ZALOVEX-483436 format. One record per residue (C-alpha): residue number from 1; residue in one letter; y negated, z negated, x negated. Coordinates in pm, 1 decimal, always signed. Layout:
resi=NUM | resn=A | north=Y | up=Z | east=X
...
END
This chain:
resi=1 | resn=X | north=+7830.4 | up=-596.8 | east=-2067.3
resi=2 | resn=X | north=+7823.4 | up=-504.1 | east=-2441.6
resi=3 | resn=X | north=+7684.3 | up=-707.2 | east=-2704.4
resi=4 | resn=X | north=+7377.7 | up=-560.0 | east=-2890.6
resi=5 | resn=X | north=+7208.7 | up=-788.8 | east=-3166.9
resi=6 | resn=X | north=+6866.5 | up=-942.9 | east=-3141.6
resi=7 | resn=X | north=+6659.2 | up=-672.2 | east=-3380.5
resi=8 | resn=X | north=+6267.0 | up=-614.5 | east=-3472.6
resi=9 | resn=X | north=+6169.7 | up=-275.4 | east=-3574.1
resi=10 | resn=X | north=+6170.5 | up=-358.0 | east=-3918.2
resi=11 | resn=X | north=+6517.5 | up=-455.5 | east=-3923.2
resi=12 | resn=X | north=+6651.7 | up=-181.6 | east=-3749.2
resi=13 | resn=X | north=+6448.4 | up=+61.3 | east=-3969.3
resi=14 | resn=X | north=+6616.5 | up=-45.8 | east=-4290.8
resi=15 | resn=X | north=+6940.3 | up=-23.4 | east=-4098.6
resi=16 | resn=X | north=+6881.3 | up=+323.8 | east=-4027.8
resi=17 | resn=X | north=+6778.7 | up=+394.5 | east=-4389.7
resi=18 | resn=X | north=+7117.5 | up=+279.8 | east=-4510.4
resi=19 | resn=X | north=+7241.3 | up=+548.7 | east=-4300.7
resi=20 | resn=X | north=+7060.1 | up=+829.0 | east=-4470.2
resi=21 | resn=X | north=+6734.3 | up=+814.0 | east=-4238.7
resi=22 | resn=X | north=+6409.2 | up=+868.8 | east=-4365.4
resi=23 | resn=X | north=+6097.5 | up=+802.3 | east=-4226.6
resi=24 | resn=X | north=+5883.3 | up=+1136.1 | east=-4140.6
resi=25 | resn=X | north=+5585.2 | up=+1003.9 | east=-4027.5
resi=26 | resn=X | north=+5425.4 | up=+722.0 | east=-3847.3
resi=27 | resn=X | north=+5162.1 | up=+689.2 | east=-3511.4
resi=28 | resn=X | north=+5073.4 | up=+380.1 | east=-3453.2
resi=29 | resn=X | north=+5324.0 | up=+122.6 | east=-3400.6
resi=30 | resn=X | north=+5625.3 | up=+396.5 | east=-3407.1
resi=31 | resn=X | north=+5790.2 | up=+512.7 | east=-3641.0
resi=32 | resn=X | north=+5952.0 | up=+841.5 | east=-3697.2
resi=33 | resn=X | north=+6289.4 | up=+902.3 | east=-3834.2
resi=34 | resn=X | north=+6501.7 | up=+1157.5 | east=-3951.5
resi=35 | resn=X | north=+6858.2 | up=+1225.0 | east=-4126.0
resi=36 | resn=X | north=+6926.3 | up=+1567.9 | east=-4332.7
resi=37 | resn=X | north=+7130.9 | up=+1702.0 | east=-4045.7
resi=38 | resn=X | north=+6887.3 | up=+1703.1 | east=-3768.5
resi=39 | resn=X | north=+6907.1 | up=+1370.5 | east=-3601.6
resi=40 | resn=X | north=+6599.1 | up=+1217.9 | east=-3545.9
resi=41 | resn=X | north=+6464.7 | up=+919.9 | east=-3343.7
resi=42 | resn=X | north=+6119.1 | up=+686.7 | east=-3281.5
resi=43 | resn=X | north=+6121.6 | up=+313.3 | east=-3355.1
resi=44 | resn=X | north=+5862.5 | up=+108.1 | east=-3219.3
resi=45 | resn=X | north=+5745.8 | up=-168.9 | east=-3498.8
resi=46 | resn=X | north=+5604.9 | up=-426.7 | east=-3309.0
resi=47 | resn=X | north=+5503.9 | up=-769.4 | east=-3551.1
resi=48 | resn=X | north=+5773.0 | up=-1070.8 | east=-3390.5
resi=49 | resn=X | north=+5915.0 | up=-846.4 | east=-3079.5
resi=50 | resn=X | north=+6248.2 | up=-745.8 | east=-3063.6
resi=51 | resn=X | north=+6350.8 | up=-435.6 | east=-2960.4
resi=52 | resn=X | north=+6547.2 | up=-459.0 | east=-2570.7
resi=53 | resn=X | north=+6900.3 | up=-368.9 | east=-2580.6
resi=54 | resn=X | north=+6791.9 | up=-52.1 | east=-2312.8
resi=55 | resn=X | north=+6599.9 | up=+88.0 | east=-2623.3
resi=56 | resn=X | north=+6834.5 | up=+23.1 | east=-2892.0
resi=57 | resn=X | north=+7108.9 | up=+180.2 | east=-2702.7
resi=58 | resn=X | north=+6928.5 | up=+524.3 | east=-2721.9
resi=59 | resn=X | north=+6783.8 | up=+455.5 | east=-3062.7
resi=60 | resn=X | north=+7164.6 | up=+474.7 | east=-3120.8
resi=61 | resn=X | north=+7285.5 | up=+784.3 | east=-2939.8
resi=62 | resn=X | north=+6997.4 | up=+960.9 | east=-3042.9
resi=63 | resn=X | north=+7140.5 | up=+906.6 | east=-3414.2
resi=64 | resn=X | north=+7484.5 | up=+913.6 | east=-3324.6
resi=65 | resn=X | north=+7569.0 | up=+597.9 | east=-3438.6
resi=66 | resn=X | north=+7822.1 | up=+326.9 | east=-3268.7
resi=67 | resn=X | north=+7720.4 | up=-8.6 | east=-3257.2
resi=68 | resn=X | north=+7994.2 | up=-107.1 | east=-3483.5
resi=69 | resn=X | north=+7842.8 | up=+143.0 | east=-3779.3
resi=70 | resn=X | north=+7501.1 | up=-29.5 | east=-3685.5
resi=71 | resn=X | north=+7689.7 | up=-402.8 | east=-3718.5
resi=72 | resn=X | north=+7822.5 | up=-285.9 | east=-4073.3
resi=73 | resn=X | north=+7462.6 | up=-140.3 | east=-4170.1
resi=74 | resn=X | north=+7280.1 | up=-520.5 | east=-4063.7
END
């Protein structure tokens, strides 16, 4: 089983911003981010809740980032 850090939505958004993703829009608790090259994903931001490992994995696939790249951005 692979290791994913326990992250909140805000922490993940900050890491994605460091990777060049920009906040496009917000609809409720869902933050839509997009990179200049077209990669995009949705990050849920709920106060006090961490994002599950399966969802972090899906977001990383959407962003075409590896676990190691995410850890460097944190």
